[in-house]
C-alpha positions as CSV (number, residue, x, y, z in Angstrom):
1,M,75.2,194.4,101.1
2,Q,73.4,190.9,100.4
3,T,69.7,190.7,102.1
4,Y,68.3,187.0,102.8
5,D,66.5,187.9,99.7
6,D,69.8,187.2,98.0
7,I,70.4,184.0,99.4
8,A,67.2,182.6,101.0
9,E,68.2,179.7,98.3
10,W,72.2,179.0,100.0
11,Y,70.8,179.4,103.1
12,D,68.0,176.7,103.1
13,Q,70.8,174.2,101.6
14,W,73.1,175.3,103.9
15,I,70.6,174.8,106.8
16,G,70.0,171.7,105.7
17,T,67.2,169.2,106.9
18,H,67.8,168.0,110.5
19,S,65.7,168.5,112.9
20,M,66.0,170.9,115.9
21,R,66.5,168.2,118.3
22,E,69.6,167.6,116.2
23,D,70.7,171.5,116.0
24,P,73.5,171.5,119.1
25,F,72.6,174.9,120.6
26,F,68.3,174.9,120.1
27,P,67.9,172.1,123.0
28,S,68.9,175.5,125.4
29,V,66.4,177.2,123.8
30,E,63.7,174.8,124.4
31,A,64.7,174.4,128.3
32,L,64.9,178.1,128.8
33,I,60.8,177.9,126.7
34,G,59.9,174.7,128.7
35,Q,56.2,173.8,127.1
36,V,54.7,174.9,125.0
37,E,51.4,172.8,123.9
38,G,48.3,174.7,123.7
39,T,49.7,178.5,123.4
40,R,50.1,181.4,121.0
41,I,53.6,181.9,119.7
42,C,55.0,184.5,117.4
43,D,58.8,183.0,115.8
44,L,60.3,186.2,114.8
45,G,62.7,186.3,112.6
46,C,61.6,182.5,111.7
47,G,63.2,181.8,108.1
48,Q,62.1,179.2,106.1
49,G,60.1,178.1,109.4
50,R,62.3,175.4,111.5
51,V,62.1,176.5,114.3
52,A,58.0,177.5,113.4
53,R,57.7,173.7,112.6
54,H,58.9,172.5,115.5
55,L,57.3,174.7,118.1
56,A,53.8,173.3,116.0
57,D,54.6,169.5,116.2
58,Q,54.7,170.7,119.9
59,G,50.8,171.8,119.9
60,A,51.5,175.4,119.6
61,H,49.4,177.7,117.3
62,V,52.4,179.5,115.7
63,V,53.0,183.1,113.9
64,G,56.2,182.9,111.9
65,V,57.3,186.7,110.4
66,D,60.0,187.3,108.6
67,L,61.0,190.2,105.9
68,S,62.2,187.8,103.3
69,S,60.2,187.4,101.2
70,K,61.6,184.4,99.6
71,L,62.7,183.0,102.6
72,L,59.0,182.9,104.0
73,A,58.2,181.4,100.4
74,I,60.1,177.9,101.5
75,A,58.7,178.3,104.6
76,R,54.9,178.6,103.0
77,R,55.8,175.8,100.7
78,H,56.4,173.1,104.1
79,E,53.0,174.5,105.1
80,E,51.8,173.6,102.2
81,H,53.0,169.9,101.3
82,N,52.7,169.0,105.6
83,P,49.8,171.9,106.9
84,L,50.6,172.4,110.7
85,G,48.6,175.4,111.2
86,I,51.4,177.8,110.6
87,E,50.8,181.3,109.5
88,Y,53.4,183.8,108.0
89,V,53.3,187.1,107.8
90,D,55.3,189.7,106.2
91,A,56.5,191.9,107.6
92,D,59.1,194.4,109.7
93,A,60.2,193.6,113.1
94,R,61.2,196.8,114.5
95,A,57.1,197.8,113.2
96,L,55.2,194.6,114.5
97,D,52.0,196.1,115.1
98,A,50.0,196.9,112.2
99,K,50.2,193.0,110.5
100,V,50.5,190.9,113.5
101,L,47.5,190.9,115.5
102,G,46.5,190.2,119.2
103,L,48.7,188.8,122.2
104,F,51.3,186.5,122.1
105,D,51.8,184.0,125.2
106,G,55.5,183.6,123.7
107,V,57.8,185.1,121.5
108,V,61.0,182.8,120.5
109,C,63.9,184.6,118.1
110,F,66.1,182.0,117.1
111,M,69.8,183.4,115.6
112,A,68.1,186.1,113.8
113,L,67.9,189.3,116.9
114,M,71.7,190.0,115.7
115,D,70.6,190.0,112.2
116,I,68.1,193.4,112.7
117,P,69.3,196.8,112.3
118,D,67.2,198.3,115.5
119,L,67.1,196.7,118.6
120,A,65.2,198.9,120.7
121,P,62.3,199.8,118.1
122,T,62.6,195.6,117.7
123,L,62.5,195.1,121.4
124,H,59.8,197.3,122.3
125,S,57.4,195.4,119.4
126,V,58.2,192.3,121.3
127,A,56.6,193.8,124.6
128,R,54.1,195.0,122.4
129,I,52.5,191.9,121.3
130,L,53.4,189.9,124.8
131,R,50.7,189.5,126.6
132,P,51.3,190.5,130.4
133,G,54.0,188.3,131.7
134,G,54.3,186.3,128.5
135,W,58.0,185.3,127.5
136,F,60.6,186.6,125.4
137,V,63.8,183.4,124.6
138,F,66.6,184.7,122.2
139,A,70.1,182.7,120.9
140,I,72.3,185.2,119.8
141,L,75.9,185.1,118.4
142,H,78.1,185.5,121.9
143,P,78.4,189.6,121.6
144,C,81.5,189.2,124.3
145,F,83.4,186.7,121.8
146,H,82.1,187.4,117.6
147,T,82.9,190.8,116.8
148,S,83.7,192.9,113.7
149,Q,87.3,192.1,114.9
150,S,86.7,188.4,116.9
151,G,89.2,184.9,114.8
152,E,91.7,183.3,116.0
153,M,95.6,182.8,116.8
154,E,98.7,180.5,116.8
155,T,100.4,181.0,119.5
156,P,103.6,178.3,121.8
157,E,100.6,176.9,124.2
158,G,98.5,176.2,121.0
159,V,95.3,178.0,118.2
160,V,94.0,180.4,120.9
161,R,90.4,183.2,120.6
162,T,91.2,186.6,119.1
163,I,88.7,189.2,120.9
164,G,88.6,193.1,119.3
165,R,86.5,196.1,118.5
166,Y,84.5,194.5,121.9
167,F,83.2,198.4,122.0
168,V,82.6,198.8,118.6
169,E,79.1,198.2,117.9
170,G,77.6,198.1,114.0
171,H,77.4,196.2,111.4
172,W,80.3,193.7,110.7
173,R,81.1,191.0,108.0
174,S,83.4,188.2,107.6
175,D,84.8,186.8,105.0
176,T,86.5,184.2,106.8
177,R,83.2,183.3,107.9
178,P,81.4,180.8,105.8
179,G,78.0,180.9,107.6
180,P,75.5,184.0,106.5
181,P,78.6,186.2,108.7
182,G,80.0,186.1,105.5
183,K,77.4,185.9,103.8
184,V,75.2,188.7,104.5
185,G,77.2,189.8,108.3
186,S,75.4,190.5,111.4
187,Y,75.1,193.6,113.9
188,H,77.9,193.8,117.0
189,R,76.3,195.1,120.3
190,T,78.3,195.1,124.2
191,L,76.1,192.5,126.0
192,S,75.1,195.7,128.0
193,T,73.5,197.4,125.3
194,Y,71.3,194.2,124.5
195,I,70.3,194.2,128.8
196,N,69.9,197.7,129.3
197,S,67.7,197.7,125.7
198,L,65.5,194.8,127.0
199,T,65.1,196.5,130.6
200,E,63.9,200.0,128.8
201,A,61.6,197.4,126.7
202,G,60.0,196.6,130.1
203,L,61.2,192.9,129.4
204,Q,63.1,191.8,132.7
205,V,65.9,189.0,132.3
206,E,65.2,185.7,133.9
207,R,67.7,183.7,133.3
208,L,71.0,183.3,130.7
209,S,72.8,180.5,128.8
210,E,75.6,179.6,127.2
211,P,75.2,176.3,125.3
212,I,78.8,174.6,124.8
213,G,79.6,174.0,121.2
214,T,79.9,169.4,120.9
215,S,81.5,167.7,117.9
216,A,78.4,167.0,116.4
217,V,78.4,170.7,114.7
218,A,79.2,170.8,111.7
219,T,82.5,172.1,110.0
220,S,80.5,174.3,107.5
221,S,78.8,175.7,110.9
222,S,79.5,179.8,111.1
223,V,79.5,180.0,115.2
224,S,81.9,176.7,115.8
225,R,84.0,174.1,113.5
226,A,84.3,170.8,114.9
227,D,87.9,170.5,113.2
228,R,88.8,173.4,115.6
229,P,88.3,172.5,118.8
230,V,89.5,176.6,119.9
231,W,85.7,177.4,119.0
232,Q,84.1,174.9,122.0
233,E,86.8,176.4,125.0
234,V,84.5,180.1,124.7
235,P,80.8,180.3,124.2
236,S,79.8,180.7,120.5
237,I,75.9,181.8,121.2
238,L,73.8,183.5,123.6
239,V,70.7,182.6,125.2
240,V,68.4,184.5,126.9
241,S,64.7,184.3,128.1
242,C,63.1,187.7,129.6
243,R,58.9,187.8,130.5
244,K,57.1,190.8,130.8
245,G,55.6,192.8,133.6
246,D,52.3,191.3,135.0
247,N,51.1,195.3,134.6
248,L,52.4,196.2,131.6
């Protein structure tokens, strides 16, 4: 099974150089994060640092965390070229305590949580590094519409999205997906698994967002295709905002 180290350069080129403001789904994440100036934020699963750089540009003090040394090398190259004060840490999201010190006002995880094999320890790690009352906002492939058996089907009424094996949790990879799900795969969990795991970690769900794909989404995207309008008829992405209790 390939890892992000194996595809780091390809992934960096696939993502491209556009800003997070041009990303079709990040505005929904940013709307739930709110103002970040002067806050300390952990970008969990930061990859090559796109989100970290965007938040740092807004005045946040950012620590980016990833397990891929090759993606972190790309992120550090950006930091050397344009210093924003971002610290990048090579660490496992499932056990952050040893390398990620101090408490954060917020943790953001953009399109990475579904790439991590073990959900519960990751969410407990998030809770441990958050200050009381701190926020956690993440975006994932929508678990209700991306499974190991999901795709498209021609019907007399037109093309429709198809979903199967929803209750089968675990790793999946699709040869028909042009993005990371076709390279390294993803981990499917039911919606109830996500919600219950958040609750058990002491993270209270506050808001959900299901942004609609737009024609601006490139045809190479792993989650929506402008040449296939059917991918805009159900949500591709789920965005969740949580908060750690004040007394935790």
